N, C-alpha and C positions, 0 to 999 in steps of 0.2 A: 504494500500500500504506500501511497505517497501523498504529500501535501505540498502544493506549489505556492511560492511567494513571488508573484509577478513582478513586483517592484525591484526585487533582488535577482530575479531569474535563477532562483535556487529552489531545489526540491529537497524536502525531508523525506527520506525513504526508510521504511521499516520492512526489512526482509524477514519472511517467515516461511514455514514449510508448505503452506498452501492449503487450499480447500477445494471442494468440488463445486461445480455449478449445476443446478442452483445450490447456493451455499447451504451447508448443513452444519449442525453443531458437532464438530469433530475436534479431537485434540490436535493442536498445532504447536510448533516450536518457534519462538522468536529467535532469529539468528543475528541480525545486524541492524544497527541504526547508522545511517550515513547520509551525507549531504552531497548533492551533485547539481550540475547545470542541466542535466538531462535525466528524466525520470527512469529509475531502474537501471542506471548504468554505473555499477559499482567500480568499474575500472577507472572511471573519471571522478571518483570521490574527491571532495574538497578537504584539504587538511583542516583539522579543527581550529588550529590557531589562525586560520585565514577567514573564519566566519565571524559575523557580528555576534557578540556575546548574548544578546537577547534572542537571536535565532537559535543558537546552541541551547539555551535554556528552554526555549519553546519545543525544540526537537526532543530533548531529554524528557520534558514533561509529557509529551505525547507518547513516547515510548513507555514511560512508567505507567501512564494511564492504561495502556493496552496490557502491560504486564500485570498490573494490579487487578484487572478485570478477570484474569485467569485464576487457575487453581494453585499457582505457585510452582516452584521448581520440583520436578520429579526425577529422581536419580535413574529411573528406568524409562526415560522419555523415548529412547530409540525403539523400545519394544511396543510403544503405543501408537506410533504413526502408522497410517494406513498405506503409505507408499514411501 
């Protein structure tokens, strides 16, 4: 998933294990939070020290909100993914 900030031309990207369409309530794993000028292009991630501090805080807050909505860390997470 991503959130775009037009005035900065920067995307906040949250990479996760994925879900089916139509979306169902299945276990997923959050992998990465990164910022880029193109959505979903991790190879062009922007270094954190190059970001406006408020955008970094916004991205982290978004990531934490998604994480907090879940059930928490599961040490057996690899066994629970459907793919």
